[in-house]
C-alpha positions as CSV (number, residue, x, y, z in Angstrom):
1,X,30.8,69.1,78.5
2,X,31.3,72.8,78.2
3,X,28.7,74.5,76.1
4,X,30.2,77.9,76.4
5,X,32.6,79.1,73.7
6,X,36.0,80.0,74.6
7,X,36.4,83.8,74.5
8,X,38.0,84.9,71.3
9,X,41.2,86.8,71.4
10,X,40.7,90.5,71.4
11,X,42.6,92.3,68.8
12,X,43.7,95.9,69.7
13,X,42.4,98.5,67.1
14,X,44.8,99.5,64.5
15,X,45.1,103.0,63.2
16,X,45.0,104.2,59.6
17,X,48.7,104.8,59.6
18,X,49.4,101.0,60.4
19,X,47.1,100.0,57.4
20,X,48.5,102.6,55.1
21,X,52.0,101.3,55.9
22,X,51.2,97.6,55.8
23,X,49.8,97.2,52.3
24,X,52.6,98.8,50.1
25,X,55.3,97.2,52.4
26,X,53.8,93.8,51.8
27,X,53.4,94.2,48.1
28,X,57.0,95.3,47.7
29,X,58.4,92.7,50.1
30,X,56.4,90.0,48.1
31,X,57.8,91.1,44.8
32,X,61.3,91.0,46.2
33,X,61.0,87.8,48.0
34,X,59.4,85.5,45.4
35,X,62.5,85.2,43.2
36,X,64.7,84.7,46.3
37,X,62.5,82.0,47.5
38,X,62.4,80.2,44.2
39,X,66.2,80.4,44.0
40,X,66.4,79.0,47.7
41,X,64.1,76.1,46.9
42,X,66.1,75.4,43.8
43,X,69.3,75.5,45.7
44,X,67.7,73.2,48.5
45,X,66.7,70.6,45.8
46,X,70.2,70.7,44.2
47,X,71.8,70.3,47.6
48,X,69.6,67.4,48.6
49,X,70.4,65.8,45.3
50,X,74.2,66.4,45.6
51,X,74.0,65.1,49.4
52,X,72.3,61.9,48.3
53,X,74.2,61.2,45.2
54,X,77.7,62.6,45.7
55,X,78.4,63.6,49.1
56,X,77.2,60.6,51.1
57,X,79.1,58.0,48.9
58,X,82.2,60.3,48.9
59,X,82.0,60.5,52.7
60,X,81.7,56.7,52.9
61,X,84.6,56.3,50.7
62,X,86.6,58.8,52.6
63,X,85.6,57.1,55.8
64,X,86.6,53.7,54.6
65,X,89.9,55.2,53.2
66,X,90.6,56.9,56.5
67,X,89.9,53.7,58.4
68,X,92.1,51.8,56.0
69,X,94.9,54.3,56.1
70,X,94.9,55.3,59.8
71,X,92.7,53.3,62.1
72,X,93.4,49.7,61.0
73,X,97.3,50.2,60.8
74,X,97.2,51.8,64.3
75,X,94.9,49.2,65.7
76,X,97.1,46.4,64.3
77,X,100.3,48.2,65.7
78,X,98.6,48.4,69.0
79,X,97.2,44.9,69.1
80,X,100.1,43.0,67.7
81,X,103.2,45.2,68.7
82,X,102.5,47.8,71.5
83,X,100.1,45.7,73.7
84,X,102.6,42.6,73.7
85,X,105.5,44.9,74.3
86,X,103.7,46.7,77.1
87,X,102.9,43.3,78.8
88,X,106.5,42.1,78.5
89,X,107.7,45.5,79.9
90,X,105.3,45.3,82.6
91,X,106.4,41.7,83.5
92,X,110.1,42.8,83.4
93,X,109.3,45.8,85.8
94,X,107.4,43.6,88.1
95,X,110.2,40.9,88.2
96,X,113.1,43.3,88.3
97,X,111.8,46.2,90.3
98,X,108.5,45.5,92.2
99,X,109.3,42.1,93.6
100,X,112.9,43.2,94.8
101,X,111.5,46.4,96.3
102,X,108.7,44.5,98.2
103,X,111.2,41.9,99.4
104,X,113.5,44.7,100.5
105,X,110.6,46.6,102.4
106,X,109.3,43.3,103.9
107,X,112.5,41.8,105.0
108,X,114.9,44.7,105.5
109,X,113.2,48.0,106.0
110,X,110.3,46.8,108.1
111,X,112.5,45.2,110.8
112,X,114.9,48.1,110.7
113,X,112.1,50.6,111.1
114,X,110.8,48.5,114.0
115,X,114.2,48.5,115.7
116,X,114.6,52.2,115.2
117,X,111.0,52.9,116.7
118,X,111.9,50.7,119.7
119,X,115.2,52.7,120.2
120,X,113.4,55.9,119.9
121,X,110.7,54.8,122.5
122,X,113.6,53.8,124.8
123,X,115.3,57.2,124.4
124,X,112.1,59.1,124.9
125,X,111.4,57.0,128.1
126,X,114.8,57.9,129.4
127,X,114.4,61.6,128.7
128,X,111.0,61.7,130.3
129,X,112.5,60.0,133.3
130,X,115.3,62.6,133.5
131,X,112.8,65.5,133.2
132,X,110.4,64.0,135.9
133,X,113.1,62.9,138.3
134,X,115.8,65.5,137.9
135,X,114.8,68.8,136.2
136,X,111.4,69.2,137.8
137,X,112.8,68.8,141.5
138,X,115.8,71.2,140.5
139,X,113.4,73.8,139.1
140,X,111.2,73.7,142.1
141,X,114.1,74.2,144.4
142,X,115.3,77.2,142.4
143,X,111.8,78.7,142.5
144,X,111.5,78.3,146.2
145,X,115.0,80.0,146.7
146,X,114.0,82.8,144.4
147,X,110.7,83.4,146.4
148,X,112.6,83.5,149.7
149,X,115.1,86.0,148.4
150,X,112.3,88.3,147.1
151,X,110.5,88.2,150.5
152,X,113.9,89.2,152.2
153,X,114.6,92.1,149.6
154,X,110.9,93.3,150.1
155,X,111.3,93.3,153.9
156,X,114.5,95.3,153.8
157,X,113.4,97.9,151.2
158,X,109.9,98.7,152.3
159,X,110.8,102.3,153.6
160,X,112.7,103.4,150.5
161,X,109.7,102.2,148.2
162,X,107.3,104.5,150.3
163,X,109.5,107.5,149.7
164,X,109.9,106.9,146.1
165,X,106.1,106.6,145.7
166,X,105.5,110.0,147.5
167,X,108.0,111.8,145.4
168,X,106.5,110.4,142.1
169,X,103.0,111.4,143.2
170,X,103.8,115.1,144.0
171,X,106.4,115.6,141.3
172,X,104.8,113.9,138.3
173,X,101.2,113.0,138.8
174,X,99.7,116.0,140.3
175,X,101.2,118.6,137.9
176,X,100.2,116.5,134.9
177,X,96.7,116.3,136.2
178,X,96.5,120.1,136.7
179,X,97.9,120.7,133.2
180,X,95.2,118.5,131.6
181,X,92.4,120.0,133.7
182,X,93.3,123.7,133.4
183,X,95.1,124.0,130.0
184,X,94.7,121.1,127.5
185,X,90.9,120.4,128.0
186,X,89.8,123.9,127.3
187,X,92.1,124.4,124.4
188,X,90.8,121.1,122.9
189,X,87.3,122.1,123.3
190,X,88.0,125.5,121.6
191,X,89.6,123.8,118.6
192,X,86.8,121.2,118.3
193,X,84.2,124.2,118.2
194,X,86.2,126.0,115.6
195,X,86.6,122.8,113.3
196,X,82.7,122.1,113.6
197,X,81.9,125.7,112.7
198,X,84.3,125.6,109.7
199,X,82.7,122.2,108.6
200,X,79.2,123.8,108.8
201,X,80.3,126.7,106.7
202,X,81.9,124.6,104.1
203,X,78.8,122.4,103.9
204,X,76.6,125.4,103.2
205,X,78.9,126.6,100.5
206,X,79.1,123.3,98.9
207,X,75.2,122.7,99.1
208,X,74.6,126.3,97.5
209,X,77.1,125.6,94.7
210,X,75.6,122.1,94.0
211,X,72.2,123.7,94.0
212,X,73.2,126.3,91.4
213,X,75.0,123.7,89.3
214,X,71.9,121.4,89.5
215,X,69.5,124.0,88.4
216,X,71.8,125.2,85.7
217,X,72.3,121.7,84.3
218,X,68.6,120.9,84.5
219,X,67.7,124.1,82.5
220,X,70.5,123.9,80.1
221,X,70.7,120.1,79.4
222,X,68.0,118.0,81.0
223,X,64.8,120.0,80.0
224,X,66.0,120.3,76.2
225,X,67.0,116.7,76.2
226,X,63.7,115.7,77.6
227,X,61.7,117.8,75.2
228,X,63.7,116.3,72.4
229,X,63.1,112.8,73.5
230,X,59.4,113.3,74.2
231,X,58.5,115.4,71.1
232,X,61.0,114.1,68.5
233,X,62.8,110.9,69.2
234,X,60.1,109.0,70.8
235,X,57.6,109.6,67.8
236,X,60.3,108.9,65.2
237,X,61.2,105.7,67.2
238,X,57.6,104.5,67.3
239,X,57.3,105.1,63.6
240,X,60.4,103.3,62.7
241,X,59.5,100.4,65.2
242,X,56.0,100.2,63.4
243,X,57.7,100.1,60.0
244,X,60.3,97.4,61.2
245,X,57.5,95.3,62.7
246,X,55.3,95.7,59.5
247,X,58.3,94.9,57.4
248,X,59.1,91.8,59.5
249,X,55.4,90.5,59.3
250,X,55.4,91.3,55.6
251,X,58.6,89.4,55.1
252,X,57.3,86.4,56.9
253,X,54.0,86.5,55.1
254,X,55.8,87.0,51.7
255,X,58.1,84.2,52.6
256,X,55.2,81.8,53.1
257,X,53.3,83.0,50.0
258,X,56.6,82.6,48.0
259,X,57.1,79.2,49.3
260,X,53.5,78.1,48.1
261,X,54.2,79.8,44.7
262,X,57.6,78.2,44.5
263,X,56.1,74.8,45.4
264,X,53.3,75.3,42.7
265,X,55.9,76.2,40.1
266,X,58.1,73.2,41.0
267,X,55.1,70.9,40.8
268,X,54.1,72.4,37.4
269,X,57.7,72.0,36.1
270,X,57.9,68.4,37.6
271,X,54.5,67.6,35.9
272,X,55.7,69.1,32.6
273,X,59.0,67.1,32.9
274,X,57.0,63.9,33.6
275,X,54.7,64.3,30.6
276,X,57.4,65.4,28.2
277,X,60.1,63.1,29.1
278,X,59.2,60.4,31.7
279,X,55.9,59.2,30.3
280,X,57.2,58.9,26.7
281,X,60.3,57.0,28.1
282,X,58.0,54.7,30.1
283,X,55.8,54.1,27.2
284,X,58.5,53.3,24.9
285,X,60.1,51.0,27.4
286,X,56.8,49.3,28.2
287,X,55.4,49.0,24.7
288,X,58.5,48.7,22.5
289,X,61.7,47.7,24.4
290,X,60.0,45.1,26.7
291,X,58.3,43.1,23.9
292,X,61.5,43.3,21.7
293,X,63.7,42.3,24.6
294,X,61.2,39.2,25.3
295,X,61.3,38.3,21.7
296,X,65.2,38.5,21.6
297,X,65.3,36.4,24.8
298,X,63.0,33.8,23.5
299,X,64.3,33.7,19.9
300,X,68.0,34.2,20.3
301,X,69.2,34.1,24.0
302,X,67.4,31.1,25.2
303,X,68.4,28.8,22.4
304,X,72.0,30.0,22.5
305,X,72.0,29.4,26.3
306,X,70.6,25.9,25.7
307,X,73.3,25.2,23.0
308,X,75.9,26.5,25.3
309,X,74.8,24.3,28.1
310,X,74.6,21.2,25.8
311,X,78.1,21.8,24.5
312,X,79.3,22.4,28.1
313,X,77.7,19.1,29.2
314,X,79.2,17.1,26.2
315,X,82.7,18.8,26.9
316,X,82.4,17.7,30.5
317,X,81.6,14.1,29.6
318,X,84.3,14.0,27.0
319,X,86.9,15.4,29.6
320,X,85.8,12.9,32.2
321,X,85.9,10.0,29.7
322,X,89.4,11.1,28.6
323,X,90.5,11.4,32.3
324,X,89.3,7.9,33.1
325,X,91.0,6.5,29.9
326,X,94.3,8.2,30.9
327,X,94.0,6.8,34.5
328,X,93.5,3.3,33.3
329,X,96.3,3.5,30.8
330,X,98.6,4.8,33.5
331,X,97.6,2.0,35.7
332,X,98.2,-0.7,33.1
333,X,101.6,0.8,32.3
334,X,102.6,0.7,35.8
335,X,101.4,-2.9,36.2
336,X,103.3,-3.8,33.1
337,X,106.6,-2.4,34.5
338,X,106.3,-3.1,38.3
339,X,103.9,-6.0,38.4
340,X,100.7,-6.2,40.3
341,X,100.8,-4.5,43.7
342,X,101.2,-6.7,46.7
343,X,97.9,-7.5,48.6
344,X,98.0,-6.9,52.3
345,X,98.0,-10.1,54.5
346,X,94.8,-10.7,56.3
347,X,94.7,-9.9,59.9
348,X,93.0,-12.1,62.5
349,X,90.6,-9.6,64.4
350,X,88.8,-12.5,66.2
351,X,85.7,-11.7,64.5
352,X,83.8,-13.9,62.1
353,X,84.0,-12.8,58.5
354,X,81.3,-15.1,57.0
355,X,77.7,-15.4,57.7
356,X,78.3,-15.8,61.5
357,X,78.8,-12.1,62.1
358,X,77.3,-9.9,64.8
359,X,73.6,-9.4,64.5
360,X,71.6,-6.6,66.0
361,X,68.1,-7.9,65.2
362,X,68.6,-11.2,67.1
363,X,69.0,-12.0,70.7
364,X,72.3,-14.0,70.2
365,X,75.7,-12.8,68.7
366,X,78.5,-14.7,67.2
367,X,80.3,-15.0,70.5
368,X,77.4,-16.7,72.3
369,X,76.5,-19.0,69.4
370,X,77.0,-22.7,69.6
């Protein structure tokens, strides 16, 4: 068990400006928020009452109406018309399209494709044989002939090739090398040095102009803006933030206090309504209407109900007697006109009809008796 108390949260010290702003702001906000909170609570109560007594039954009625008008007809249409029609259509498509296509693929296209594949393999094998047995030997023979002709031409033209190479060396290569070494390389170095110097000069000019523009912008724009931010905007922003924070805290505090006040006022009004209207009505119902209702029930309604039951019972008995009398009179009139009905002839069912019938409590039956 830890006997040490947890460290209490340390609050930062607040200045006199915070305290001076907080109290009037909370008072003003409380005065403004209490009516709003009471109106809000009244609207919430009215909204809940409307939701429970009007909107929910109306929503259920609209839901039932929507189901009766839209869901159930479409469901019946789908179940008793579209689904059977779809099944019939699927059966027709299967019988008229799928089965013939499968039969055509299995017994016509597949054998034809196999035959074409065998024919293509045969043609490919023939072309491969022609390439290996005819074209390759012919190509090798042509290559051997071209090599031999090249060797003969090389042996014949060796002296001319040496003269051409000597002329190309001393008429083209040596002058080009001298031109590159004595003329083009020095000129290129001089041009590169000039370009580097010009680039350095332009860099110094750009750096100087940038430094001048930087200090000009710093002195004319940055330092005044920094001073304005540090000595004007920041303090004003802190003050406005303090006011906004205190206003928000005051609004929350006032909203909670207004809720308690509204709850107390609501409870007082509910108690007043209860003692003015509900309790008298309950007392009148309990002490006046209930005994009067019991007296009316015992003195009037119950005897009337007993009399009505007796009358109903007598009426039913009279109706039953009249029905039996009419049935007997009809039977006598039919017998007088058409005579007695013919009795059915007895049928021999091979079973004793007298005392010698089957028995369940004895060990013998009518068939095993002597």
